N, C-alpha and C positions, 0 to 999 in steps of 0.2 A: 683924774689926772690924764693928760694927753698920752696916748700910747707911745709916741715918739720920745717924750720925756722919760717915761718909765723905762723904755728900751735903753736909753743912754745911761741912766743911773744903774740899771741892772748890769750892763756890760762893763761900765766903768769899774765897779767893785769886783767883777769876775776877773778882769785883766790884772788888777792889782794883786789879787789873791794868787793868780796863776804865776805872776812874776816872782812872788815870794816863794811859792812852792818849788819853782825851778831853781831858785837860788839855794834853797835848803838842800835839794837833791845834789846839785853840783858841788856844794860845799863839802858834804860828807863823803861823796865819791872821791873828790880830790884828796881829802885827808886819808881815806882808806887806801888810796893808791900808794901812799908812802910806806904801807906795811909790806913785809916780805910776801911775795906771791908770784905765781907763774905768769908768764906773758899772756897765756890764754885766759887766766882768771882776771887779769887786769883789763883785757879787751872786753870780756863779758860784763864787767862792772860799768864800763862806759857805754856799752851797747844797751844796758838796762836803762840808763838815763834817757836814751833815745826811745826805747820801747815804751816807757811810761806815757809819752805823748804821741806814740805811734808814728815816730818820725824816722825810723831806720831807713825806709826806702828813699825818702827825700834826701837824707844825709848822704847815703851811698851814691845816689845819682849825681850829686854835686861835688862831693869831697873824696869819694872812694873808700879806702880802708879806714877802719876805726882807729883814729889817732887822738890822744887826749887833748892836744892843743887845738886840733880842728873841731872836736866836739864842743870844747869851750867856746870857740869862736862862733860856731853854728847856733849854740843855745843861748849865747849872751848878746852878741853884737850884730848878728846877721839880720839886716832889715827885711830880707826876703823870707825868712822863717817867721811865720806869724805867731809862733809860740816862743820866740826868743824873748829874753828879758827886755831888750831894746824895743821890740815890737809891742810887747804887752804894755809897757809904761807909756809908749807913744799913744797907743789906742786909749789907754785910761785917761790920759791928758786931753785927747781930742774929744772924748765923750764928756768929760767934765766941762770943757770949754763950751760945748753945745748946750749945756743946761746950767750955765752959771747962775741964772736966776733962781734955780731950785736949790742951790747950795749956799752955805754961809761963805763969807769972804775967806775965813780960815781954811775951809775945806778946799776951795778953789786954789788958794795960794800954796797949799801943801802939794797938790798935784802938779801945779805949774813949776814950783821950785824943784820937785823931784825930777821932772823932765829936763830942766835946765842943768841941774847938777849931773844928771846921767850923761848928757852930752859932753860936759866939761871933763868928767872922769874918763870917758872914752878918748876924747881928743888929747888929753894930757898923758895918756898911757897908764893911768892909775890902775885900771883893771888888769892889764898885762903884768904890771910890776907886783901887785899884791891881790890876787883873786880872792883870797879868804876875807880880806878886809872889805873888798867890794861886795861880796855876798852878804856880809853883816850889814852893810849900808842898805842894800835892797830890803832886807828883812826889817831893818829899823824904819825905813820909809813906809813900808806896808803897815807896820804897827802904828806909826804916826797917823797915817791916813784914816785908819779905822778909829783910832782914839779921838782924833779931832772931830770926826763925824759924830761919834757917840757923845762927845762933850759939848758940841755947839749946835747941832741940828735939832729942830723941832721933830719929835717922833711922830711924824705924819706919814703919808703914803710914800713920799720921796725917801724918807729914812728906811721904811720897810722894804722898798725895792733894792736899796743898797745892801741891806742885810741879807735879803733873799739871794742875791747874786753871790755874795761872799760865801755863804754856807753851802749853796748848791755846788759851787766850784770846789770848795774844800772837801766835800763828801766824795766828789768824783775823783779828786787827786789822791785822797787817802786810800780809796778802793784800788785805784790803778797801782799805787805804790806797793800795797800789800800783795796784789796779784803778781806783779812782776818780780818782787823780791822773793816770795815763796816759790814761785816757779823757777827762778834762777838757782836757788839752793836745792830744789827738788832735782833739777837737771844735774847738779854737781853730785848729789847723793846717789843718783842712778849710775854714775860712772865711777864714783869713789867709795860707795858703800856707806855713806852717811846715814841714809834712811831718815832724814829729818822731817820734811812735811809729809804727813800721812794721817791716819786715824789718831785720835787723841792719845790712845795708849802707846803710840809709837813716837811721841814727841818728848825726848829726854830733856831734862834741864842741862844747861851747858855752863862750864866754868872756863875762865880765861887761861887756866893752867894747862889746857890741852886734854880735857876729858869730859865725859858727861857725868852728871851727878844723879845718883839714884839712892833713895832712902838714906840720904846724908853721907853717902860714900862716893868718893871720886873713882871713876872707872877709866883707865887709860883709853884714850880715843885717838891719840896721835894728832898729826898736823891738821887733818880734816875737821876734827872737832874744834880745834882752836880757830880755824877759819870760820866755822859755823857760828861760834860765839861772837866774833867780831862782826859777822854779817848781821846778827840780830841787834847788836849794839848800834850798828850803823843805821838800821831801820828805825830804831827808837829815837836816835838823835835827829834823824831827818824830820821828825814831827815833834821835836822838843819834848820827848816822852821818857827819856832815860831816867831822869830824876823822879818823875811821876811813878814810873814802874817800881822803883825802889821803895817809894813811900807807900804804895798800895800793897805790894807783894812781899817786900823785905826778904827777898830770896835771890838766888842766882837766876840767870836768864833761862826762861822756859818758853819755847815757841808757842805752846798752847796759850799761855798767859799773855804773850805779846799779841796774839790774835784776839783774845778776849778783850784786852785793853783797848785796842784800836778799832774794834767792831762794836762791842756791846756796852762798854762803860759809858754811862750818860754824863759822868763827871770828868771825863777826859776831853778837853776842848776840841781836839781834832779827830775824835772817834766818829764813826758813821752814825752812831746813836745820837751823840750830842749835836752833830750837824743837822740831822733830820728833825730834832726838837726845834731848832731855830728855823729851819725851812718851813715847817708846819705852822709855827707861831706867826711868822711874818706873812706867810701865804694867807692865813685866815684873816690877818689884819687888812689885806688889800682885796679881799674876796669881792667878786661881782656876780652878775647874773649868769655868766658863762663859765665860771670857774669851779662849779660843784664837782664835776668829774675829776679835775686835776686835784682838788682837795681830797677827794676820796682815795686817789692813788697815793698821795703823800701820806695820808693817815694809815693806809694799809702797810706801807713800807715802814713807817715809824712803829706800828704795832708789832711787826715781825721782829724788830730790833728790841723792843721793850720786853717781849715775852720769849725770845729765842734763847737758846743755850749754845755755848761754844762746842760742847760735845756733839750736839746734833749737826752743827755746821761742819765740823771737821769729819764726822763720820760719813756725811753725804758728799764731801769733797769741797775744800776751800776754794779751789779755782772755779768750780761750777757755781758756787754761791756768789763769788765776787763778779763773775761774768753776768750773772742774772741781776745782781745789784746795779751794775753799770748800765745794763739795758733799761732797768726801771728808772734810774736817774736821768738817762737820756730822754725817755718818754716823758718824765716829769718836766724836764727843760723844754721839750717841744710843746707840752700842754701850757706851760707858763707863757711861752712865746705866742701861742695861739690865742690865749685868753686875755693877755694884757699888752703885748708888745707889738712893735712894727714887724710885719712879715717880710723877711729878707728874701 
């Protein structure tokens, strides 16, 4: 396959996944903002949305103070923000248009219609009137794009580059989300005495009633524990994992188990482990003479997730682990670009 074709397919799927991930985070942040909380806590929630994509400096330079309406504008419709939903779906459509011959008619029409409907939604003010419904629409179009590709495309190199882009982007986003959210609650704990993110022995189960749960007994924890509980629920909902958590653990929210679910569970679709299984599988399917080094890096990363334990990760520091994971994911992306794609 031509490197330019592989490049367009890879980035087309990454941009669709990025748009969905942004919609997920904005949706749960907006819903959480309706809960009683201090002004500082509300500002921190919206700052976290920007922090996940490392966009705080860009936002502040253009918009100034953190204001929910401005953050929404910046992350949804701002064409100058390359990580906005608008920019991501525009780039996905342009990459699809460049390789129409490698796509089925259904896949191309899905991307083209998404772009046309996006512009219509913005022009008619539908996003401003009902952001929650708009975010659901973005998620639906992302699901549709993946489903149509899976159901209509020949599973050849073109298909594998699509899948490779999807799961590399998803792994990156899940790691960023975990890191920012744990760090945010850690900062609150240092100032309010929550003591939530830390060694595994210091991660209490949390109940919505305003206390932590230990040995089946509720211990009064005040408003800070209530806030911590909804913080973890928000994190799970942002990756469609709240129902999965209940199915797997059948227990109250426990931060250690949240981390375990989103890092090491291979049967959780958005976990780091599940993403790396797909990355390695599709990377091996498109392997060439130059890609052995990149395959080894991907295999090592997958092995660490297969044989790692959450206790070890937490004892060494979750932030340090996730920073290292993101560095390795970036190296992997650079290796894929070097071995298969157009050099930008």
